[in-house]
N, C-alpha and C positions, 0 to 999 in steps of 0.2 A: 260598365264601370272602368274607370281609368286604371291602367296597370303601370306600376312603377317598379324599379329595381334598386336595391342597395347592394353594392358589391364591396365586401370587406377586404381591404388591401393594405393593412397596416403591419402585417407580419414580417419577421426578419429572415425567414427561410434559412435558419442556421445550418440545417442538415444538408444544404447544398453548397456549403463552403468547399473550396475557395472561389467558386464562380459567384455564388451569392454573397454579397458583402453588405455592410451597414448602409452604404450609399447606393447599392443596387441589389435589393433583395430579390428572391426567387420570382415573385409575381411580375417583375419587370424584365425577366430573362426570356429568351426563346429557347425552349427545350425540345421543340418539334422540328421536323424537316421543312416546314413551310415558312420558317423565319419569323412567324408572328409570336409576340410575347404572350405570356399566360393571361395577363389582364386584357389584352386585345382580343384574344380568343373568347374570353368570358363575355365581354360586351357584344362581340359578333354573334355569339351563341344565343343571347337573349333578345337580339334585335328584332326577330320576327314577332315578338310579343310586346316589346317595350320600345317606344321611341327614344332616341338618344337624349332628348331634352328632359326625359323623365327617369334617366339613370343617374344614380348618386354613387359616388366613390368615397368610402370612409377610409381615411389613411391618416398620416401625420404630416406635419409641416415640411419635414425633410424630403418628402416624396411628392410634394405639390407639383414641382416642375416636371418630374418624370411623368406624372399623370397627364399634364398638359401636353407634353411632347408626344406621348404614345396614344393619347385620345384627343386629337386636336378638335374634333367636332363636339366634344362634351362641353356644355356651358360651364365656365369657370366657377360660377356660384354653386355648382353641384359637386364640387370637390370639398368634402367635409373633413377638415383637419382636426383631429383630436389633440388637445394639449398634452395628454399623457395617456398611455395605454391602460384601459380599465376593463379588459376582457370583453366578451361578445355582447353581454346584456346592455351596458351603457352605449356601446357602439351602435347596436340596433336601435336603442332608444333615441339616440341622436338623429339617426336617419329617419325614424318614425315622426319626430316632431317637425323635421324639415318638410317631409311629405304632407303631414297634417296641416301645415301652415297654408298649403295650397288646396288640399282636398282631404277632409277628415275621413272619408270613406274609400279612398283609393286602395286598390289591391297593392300589396307590397311583397315583392319577391326578394328573398335574401339569399345571397350566394357568396361563398368564398371566391377569391380571385385566382386561386392557384390549383384548381382542379382541371383535369383533362377529360374530354368526352369524345368517344369515337363516333357516335351517331347523333348529329344535331337534330335530325328529323324526329327521332324518338324522344329526345330531350324536349323539343318544342311541344310535342303531343302530351307528354307527361305533365309539363308545367301548365299547359292550357287546361288540363283536367284538374290540376291542383288549384288553379285560379277559380274554376267553377265551384269547387267545394268551399273555398274561402268566401265566395260571394253569397252562398246559401245561408249564412248565419255567422255567429261569433265563433268560428272554427279556426283552430290552429292546425295548419297542414304541414307535415314534414315529409320530404321525399327521401326515403331510405334506399339502400342499395341491396339487391338480392345477392346474398353471399354465395360464392362458388368454391370456397375453401374455408377451413376453420381458422379465421384470422383472430389473433389475440391482441392486436394493436388498436382495435376500434371498439367503441361502445356499440350496443345493439338496441334496437327498437322491437319490443314484443307487441304484436297486434293480435286481435281476435277476428276470426273469420265469421263470427256470429253477428257482427254489427257492421254493416256495410253502408256507405254513403257514396252514391255515384260509383266512381272507380276506386274509391279509397276504403280502408278499413280502420275501425276505431283502435287507437293505441291503448294497450293494456298497461304497459310500463316501459320505462327506459332502464337499461341495465348497464353496469360498468364493464370495462374491458375484462373478458373472462380468461381463465386459464385454458390450456389446450383442450383438456377433456370436456370442459363446459362448452367451449366453442364448437367442438364436434357434436355435442348434444343439440346445440342451437341449430346447427346446419341440418341435422337429421330431423329435427322437429318441424321445420318448414314454415314457422310463423315468426321468424326473427329476421330483421333486416339490419344491415350496417347503418349506423347513425352518421350521415354524411354532413350534417350541419347546414342543410339547405331547407328553407322554410318559405311558406306562403300564408298570408293572412291579410285581413283588412287592417288598415292603419289604426282605426278606432278600436279594433279588437285587441291588438297588441298593447296599445296604450292603456286600455282598461285592465289588462293583465298586470302591467307595471303598477297601476294604482292599487290593485288588490294584493299583489305578492311582493312588490318592491316599492313600498310607499314613499320612502325617503328619496329614492332615486327618481320616482315619478315627480315629486315636488321640484327637484332640481331640473328635471327635463322641462317642466312647464315654464320655469323661469327662463330657460334657454329659448324655448319656443316663442315666448313673448318678445324676446329681443331680436328675433330673426328679421332681417330687413332694415334694422336700425343701426345707427352709429355705435350703439352700445353692445352690439352682438359679440364682438371679439372679447371685450372685457368681461361680459357675463359668462361667456363660454369658459374662459380661463379661470374664472372664479368658481363656477358651479361644477364643471365636469370633473375636476380632480377629486371632488367630494362625493361623487356618485359611487355606489357600492361596486367594488371590483368583483364581478361575478359573471359566470357564463350564463347564457340564456337557458341552457339545459337545466342547471341547478336552480337558477333564480325563478324561472317561470315554467318551463315545459314539464318538469317533474311534479309540479304542484297543480297545474291547470287541468280542467276537464275539456271536453269537446276537442280532443286532439285526434287527428286522422292522419294516416300515412298512405302513400302510394309507393309501389315498388319501382325503382328506377332501373331499367334494363337497357341503358344507353351506352354501355361501355365506359364506366366511370373509373378514374384513377385519381387518388388524392396527391400523387407525386410527392410523397412524404420524405423520400431520401433518394440517393443516387441509385438505389436498387430499382426504382421506378423506370429509369432510363432503359433498363433491359426489357421492360414490358411495353414501352411506348415507341421505341425506335426499332428499326429493322435489324435483326441479328444476322451475322454472317454464318457460314457453314459450320463454324466451330462454336456458335452460340455467343460470340463476342459482339458488343456494340462499340464501334470505333468512330471517332470524329476528329478530324485534323490530320496532321502528317504522322501517320502511325504505321509501323511495320510489326507484324506479329509472327512469331515462330513457336510452334508447339504450344499455343496459348488458347485456353478454352474458357468459356463462360465468364468473360471479363467485361468490365465497362472501362473504356479508355477514352478520355476527353483531352484533347490538346488543341494547338493552333498551328503556327508555322514551324516551331521547333520540332525536330524529329523525336518521336517516342518509339523506342524499339523494345519489345518484350520477348523473353525467351522462357518457355516452360512454366508460365503462370496459370493458375487455376482459381477461379472465383475471387478475383482481385478487382478493386476499383482504383484507377489511376486518373487523377484530374490535375492537369498542369495549366497554370496561368502565368502571367508575366512575373509575378513576385512570390508565388507560393505553389507548392505541389502537394497534393494529397495522395497517399498510398494507404489503402485499407483493405482488409478482407471484407467480403460481402457480409459475412456473419456479424461483423462489428460495425457495420455502416451506421447503426443507430447511435453510436458513441461519439460521432463527430463533434457534438456539442461540447464534449470534454476537452477537445483541442482548443476550442474558442475560450473556454474557461481558463485553460492553462495560459493562453496568450494574454488574457486580461491580467492574470496574476503576475505574469512576468513582465508586464508593461509593454508588450509588443502589439499595441493597439493599432498600429499602422496596417496590420494584416487582417483586421476584423472586417 
């Protein structure tokens, strides 16, 4: 059965400001020492399972040229530009109808473009197993992440060990981001995984789910599907897509469907959600600092310092993030790294949009 991949690459990556900007968001940046961008790493990671001609990138028109530059071997027709952001369900639906236009029963692997993985070999094995589960019937397969600490920033997948299919377990329920005490209980329980937003299913299966659980969206998707390959496609897309229900695939489908299975991903996953992740994915010096660029540190510990040619000198800092770019500098405590979006809101309110 043919394997395809939809890589979702329309996000703004606001928590990586000031390196991530409106015209160059996180997924098109290199945050690792190998110099490859996050979207390049994602495509490379899935390449043992999916040929590049069967990889689709869902993004928006502003990033079409970036995708073409960073993925020169990708067929241009496989760049799917959403006229407007409508959350993950319409994004996945758009990818599904493009795949279905070629092969109704193709396997579809859905991945975010901005995750980092330490072991590509284990990743390949896990997703090969997920594809096997998806091929066996109308199964929705999600790859969760085995938690190693009580994280409160992720949703969780509760599975049951009593119902196993191949290497996967039946999903009992999806749960919202917990408080710390609940997260500790999930960790101790041993049947909860972090919800990573990575999925595998047959194209026909996910479209049947749209028909059952998001019927109006399904009707719009069918109109788009009928226009694919015709001169009317762009017009139909711009007419229909904005009217699709703005909903996540978790709420719209996964929480309502049956035949959901999960596999535990133990391949060294990081969602790179903020500058804090840099401290996890890059090598630390003897004082726990991650430094990049022309940096001198004195009595500085557990900091993330990102610059370029201009000298950055720090004295006596603890748990601080410093990111210097040509036109903007961010200085934040690690504790408040999640509030960087408030800076962007302030910039919009004050009309300083040139810094976004």
